Every structure is written in C-alpha cells, then in structure tokens.
N, C-alpha and C positions, 0 to 999 in steps of 0.2 A: 539468493541472488542470481539471475539467465546469463549474464554479463555487464561488461563496467566496458561505459569510452569512454577516455579523459572522464570528466568531474563531473559524470554521473554513471547509478546506479538503474541497471532493467531488471525490478521483480517481477517474478511469476506466479501465479498459484494454478491449480489447475483442478481444483472444486469447484463441480459446478459448470467445466468449461474449462479453457483455457483463458489468464484473461492476464496481461502487463500493464505495469507499471512504472514511466522510468522516472526517478529522484535527483534531485542533484545529491553529491555526498558530500554535504556538508555537518559540523563540526562543531555548531552546533543547527541540529535541520530545524530551520522557521515553523512556528507555531500553524500556519498559515498553510506551510507544503504538506505537514504532517496532517494535520485534518481534510486538507483536499486526496491525501492518494487512501486515508484512511474511508472518508466519501466514496470514494472509487472503490476502493474493493468492499466498501460493505451495500454502492448497487449493484455488483457482479454479483453477493451470493444473497441478496434479497433482502436488505435488513436494516435496521437501523447502526450507524454510528454505536450506537449502545448497547448493544446486541451483539456487535462486532470486539468489544472491549470485554464486553463480559464472555463471550468466546476465546478468544486470544487472554486474559487472564485470570480465569477465576479455575 
C-alpha cells in the first residue's frame, strides 16, 4: 500500500515498471471491484487474470 486517502487505498507495483491502482477500503470488497483491480494488474504485467492468480497463490 502506497498511501491511504480517506476511504481509498493506493496500491503500487514496481514489477514491469511502476503501476498504481486505487481501491476503496471496503470490507468486504465488491467482487466487481476486485475483478477490475486484478484485470488492471494483469494488463500491466501482460498476462491473463488466471495467470496472475497462479503467480500470486501457487
């Protein structure tokens, strides 16, 4: 987590260059929001959402 502003979190990855994603700090996070975050990170890394999930959890 890079920073928190109000009810939003800013997440940053430096893999493959810097990429930022802002997500609401909700509990639970809505499934569509989670899917959008995963799609954004996967697109940045040049892989599919399934490949990203394998990288994260295998």
